[in-house]
N, C-alpha and C positions, 0 to 999 in steps of 0.2 A: 504494500500500500504506500502511496505517495502523499506527502503533506506539504503544503505551502504555508509556512508560518509567518503571519503578518508581524510587522514590527511591534505592535502593541501586545501581541501574545508573548513575545519575549524570546531572547536568545537561549535562555535556560530550557525553555520548552523544546526548542529545536534540538539542543544538545541531548536532552533526555530521549526524544523520539529516535534520534540517530543511534543512541546507545541500545535502544530496544530493537534495532535492526531495520527501521523504516527509512525509506528514501525521503530526504527533507530538503526543501528549498527555503532558506531563511531570508526574508526580506531585509532584516536588520544586518545580516552578514554579507549578503550578496547583491542587494539592490536598494540600499537605504535611500529613502526619500521618494521612491516611485509612487505615483498617485493610485488611488483606489480603482479607477477604470483599468489601468494597466495591470494591476494585481489580479483582478477578477478575470480579465481576458487571458492573462498568462495561465492562471489556474485552469481555466477551461481548455485552452488550446493544448496545454501540455499534460492534461489529465491529472491534476493535483486536487486533493481535498484541501480547501482553505480553512485554516484555524485562525480566528480573529476575535478581538474584543470590541471591534468597531461596528456599532449597530447600523452605520450607513450601508453596510453590505446587505442588510435586510431590505432597505429601500431599493438598492440596485437590482436585487433579485425579484422582488415582488412588484415594485412600482415601475421600474425601468426595464424589466423583463430580461436582464442579463442571463445568459445560459451559464450553468456551472456543473461541476462534477461532484459537488458536495461542499457544504459549508458548515463548520462547527462554530457557532457564535457563543463565546463565553460571556455570560452576564453574571459575573461573580461579585459578591460584596467584598470578599477578601481577595484582592487582586495580586497577592504575593505569588511569586513563581512556584513556591512549594504547594500552595493550594491549587493552582492551575494544573500542575503535574498530577496531584492526587485525584482531582476530578477527571482529568483526561484518562488517567489509568483506569478508572471505573468505566468510563464511556467505551474505551477500547476493549476491555475485558467482557463487557456485557452486550455491546451493540456494534461491534466492528463490521458485521455483515450488513448492517443497515445504513452505513454512512454514505456510500456512493449514491450520488444523485439526490440526496436529501438535504434539506436545510434543517439543522439541528440547533436548538437553543438549549443551552446548558446553564443551570444555576446550581447552587449547593444542594438544593432539595428536589429538583426535578429535571427531567430531560424531555423535550418536546420535539417530535419529528414532523416535518411537513414536506411532502413531495411537491416539487415545483415544476417538474417537467413532464 
């Protein structure tokens, strides 16, 4: 599985995913400062699942109808990287087969899936 980790999701999340054996493109490390339109287009064109904390991607997918290969939107009250990793580990352990082509909103207490394509 391939993940494109947005800058706001953090470099530690990208490192952790790599340690788990996933292929990762880290915006922070590899393309710092690129705009959201470029990020979501790159994720689609190159078959990455986008991990982000930026709710603007919800607007891009639902209002602007951008295609995607999957988006994990982290809406966490505790934004520390350790919490992000803890929550993502739960998502990957329980729902990895449902991530492709779904828009997934993740909080500390729930995970909501929405098919957009």
